[in-house]
N, C-alpha and C positions, 0 to 999 in steps of 0.2 A: 546572339549566342547560337553556336552550331547545334544542329539537331543531334540527339543522342546516337542515332544510327551512323553518324560520321565519325564516331570515336570508337576505339577498340576498348575491350573490357579492362577497367582499371585494376582488377584482381588477377589478370593474366600475368604469366611470368615475364614476358617481354615488356609489357606496359609498366609493371611494377619496378623493374630494374631501370628502365629508361627514364622514368620520372624521378626516382629517389637516388639512383646511382650515377647519374650523369654529371660530370664536372660542369658547373655553370648553373646547376639547380640546387645549390647549397641552401638557399633561403627556404626551399620547399621542405627539405629534411629538417632544417632548424625549426620551422614552424610546427611540424609534426611533433618534434621532441618537446617543444614548449607547450603545445596544446594538451599533451597527455602527462607530462612529468613536471611541468612548471619550470623547466630550465631554459635559460636564454643564452645559447652559445653565441659568442662573438666571432669565433673563427671555426669553421667546419671544414674538415678534410675527409673526403670520402676514401675509405680504406681499400675498397674493392670496386673501383669505378667501372661503369658500363662502357663497353667499347664494341660496337657492332662488328668490326673487323676481327677482333679477338674472339668474339663469340662464334663468328663464322668459321674461324680457324679451328677452334675446339670441336665444333660440330663435325667438320670434315675429317679431322684426325681421329675422331671416335668411330669413324666408319658409318656415320649417319645415325648414331645413337642419341636420341633426343634426351634421354634421362641424364646423360652426362652434362648436356647443355642446361637442362633444368636446374641441376644443382648449382650451376654458376649464376643463374638468373634469379632464383627465388629468395635471395636474402641480400640485405644491404647493411653495411657497417660504416660508421663515421667516427673519426677522432674529434673530440671537442676539447676546448680549453679546460672545461670543468668536468670532463668525464668522457666516456665512450657511449655511443648510441647505436643500438642494433634494432633492425625492424625486419620482420618476416611476414609474408602473407601466405595463408594456406586456404585453398579452395575447399578441401574436404578434410575430414578428420584423419589424423595419422596415428599409427600404432604408438602407444606410450607417449601421447602428446605432452603431458605435463613434465615427464622426465626430459624430453627433448627441449621443452621451453626453458628448463632450468640449466641443462647441461651446457649449452653454448654460451650464455652470458657468464656463467661461473668459469668456464674455460677461458674466455677472453679476460676476465678479471685476473685469473691466475697467470696467464701469459704475460701480463704486464709486470710481474714481479722481477725486480732487478733489471728491468729493460734498459735503463740508463746508468746502471751501476749503483743505484741507491736502495737496493733491496725493497723493503716494504713501503718505502716512501714513493716508489714508482707505481704502486697500486692506485688505479683510478676508479672512480665510481663508474659503474656500468648500468645503463638504462636499456632495457630490452622490451620492445613492443611486439606482440603477436596479434596479427589481424586474422580473424577467422570468418570464413564465409558460412560455415555450418556451426550451429550452436553446440556448446560443450557442457556448460554448467546448467543445472536444472532449475533455473529461475529466469526472470525477465530482465536482469541487469546487463546492460551492454558493455560496461566498462568495469574492469577490476585492476587495482594497482596493489601489488604485493610488496611489502617492505619488511625489514627487520625491526622488531620492537618487542618490548617486554609486555606480554599479554596480561600481566597483573596490574602494573602501574601505568600501562599504555605509554611508556616512554621509549622513543626510538634510540638507536645507537647514535653515537656522536657524529657519524658520517653515513651517508647513503652509499653503502658499498655496492650492493647489487639490488636493483629494483626491477621487477618484472610486471609488465602490463598486459592485459588481455582485452581485445576489442572485438566483440562479437557483432558482426554487421547486421544480422537478422533480428536483433532485439532493439526495442525502441525506448527502453527506460534506463535510467541510471547514468546518463551523460553528465559529466562534471562541469561542462561549459558549452556554450553555443557552438564553438568551433568544432567540437567533437561531433556535433550533429551535422555540420557542413561536411566533415570528412566522411561520415556515413553516406551522405548523399553522393559524394564524389565516387566512392568505391562501388556503390550500387548503380552508378550510371544515371542518377536522378539529376534533374536540372538544378543548378546552383542558383540561389538568390543573389541579387546584386550586393547584398550586405556581407557576402562571404569574403574572407580575406583574399588579397591579391595573390598570395602564394598558392592558395588552393585553386584559384582560377587559372593560374599558370600551369599547375599540374594537369588541369583539364585540357588546356591547349596543347600540351606536349603529346597527348595520346590521340590527337585528331589524325585521321587517316592521311590527310594531306601532308602531315609532318613526318611520315614514315618513308624511309628510303627503300630501294628495291630489295636489298637483303633483309630488311626488317619485315617487309610484306611477305617474303618467302618464309621467314622464321615464324611469322604469325600463322601462316597456313600449316606449318609443321606442328605448332602448338595446338591448334584446333584439332588436327588429326590425332595428336597424342591424347588429348582429352576425350575425343570421341571414342578412341580405342579403349581408354580406361573405363569409360561409361559402359561400353559394350562388354568388357571383361567383367565388370561388377554385375551387370545385368545377367550375363551368362552364369556367373557364380551363384547369383540368387536363384536362377531357374534350376541349375543343377542341384543346389542345396534343397530347393523345394521338392524336386523330383526324388532325390535321395531320401528326404524326410518322409514323403508319402510312401515310398517303397518300404522303408524300414517300419513306418507306422502300420502299413498293411500287413507286413510279415509278422510284426509283433502282435497285431490284433488277431490275425488268424491263429497264431501259436497260442496266444492267451485264450482265445475263444475255444480252441480244441481242448486245451488243458482244463479250462473251467467246465466245458461241456462234458468231458470224460469224468471229471470229478463229480459233477452234478449227476451224471447218469449212474455212476457206481453207487453214489449215495442213495439216489432214488430207487435203484434196483434192489439194494439191500433192504431199504425200508419196506418196499412193496413185497419182496420175498419173505421178509420176516412176518409181515402182516398176513400174507397168504398162507405161510406155514402155520401160524397160530390158528388161523381160521380152519384150515384143513385138519389140523390136529384135534381141534375141538369137535368138528363134525365126526371124525373117526371115533372119538371117545363116546359121543352120543349114540352112534350106531351100535357100538360094542355093548353099551349099557342096555339099549333096547333089545338087542339079541339075547342078552342074559335074562332080562325080564321075561321075554317070550319063552325061553327054555324052562323058566320056573313056572309057567302056566298062567302068567298074567294076561288079562283080557286086553284085546287090541285098543279099546277106548281108553283104558288106564295108561297103556304105554304111550299113546298119542298125547294124552294130557300131561304126562310127566316129562317126556323128551321133546315135545314140540314137533315130532315127525308127523307126516301125513299117514293116513290109514293105508294108502298104497305102498308107502315106504315100509311100513311095519309088516304088511302082508308078504312083501318080497324078501323079507329076512329069512 
């Protein structure tokens, strides 16, 4: 088996479309559909096949805009005899992920209406698998399959109209079968055991560096640059957010501190002023009383005893 370093990332845009969207690799996408949804398609037709020349043309006509090319590369759709199958891989969380995960399979389901002039009879089952490199749900289950059913009687609808699966690669629990664990190893670039199905081993061989043409190697470099730029943008956004947060926090802290300090100072000043006023008022009344006693001819010792003043204070009155 080739060393992992000789293969490109299975979750990259180019590798994903090359493996699952290339005509001639139908058994790979059929195996993926069977391993996650239990459907065994006899005839698979890739709806949006991968073509390196077409990808190159789109990239050139966009003026070197990789995001246009990324939109072409990051999803795969296939027509099956018993339904339609869609698969998409996301390296990082996207805005409104669940809405996106539902919108596209339901849109494909609706687009089949009256496709061949048979109205509702032309509606086919749609199976959509979302492969996530980052965790989304707050538990350790790696696989989820969402279907329509009555939540009281636990009875499904008569037909699987739209089924949505989520495969979170960074989680290790909840695999429904052994092949799903092999798929996790494949997408994470881990070594596949000999017991892995042949179609997963083929997917591994497709993304070996030696099987890439010159245009694909160039696009791989563009993809790596795009992801590096995205990482740098996210890092810059985090740093700017942190800086802004610290600045706002400091400003708010100073403002709040000044307000609290002023409030506390006013409060303390009033309390101390009131206490001082009461004290000074009491002293003034005592002196006035002592002066009156002295004018009435009371002896100094008596005045001292009654008022608490010193003899010196009484003598100075």
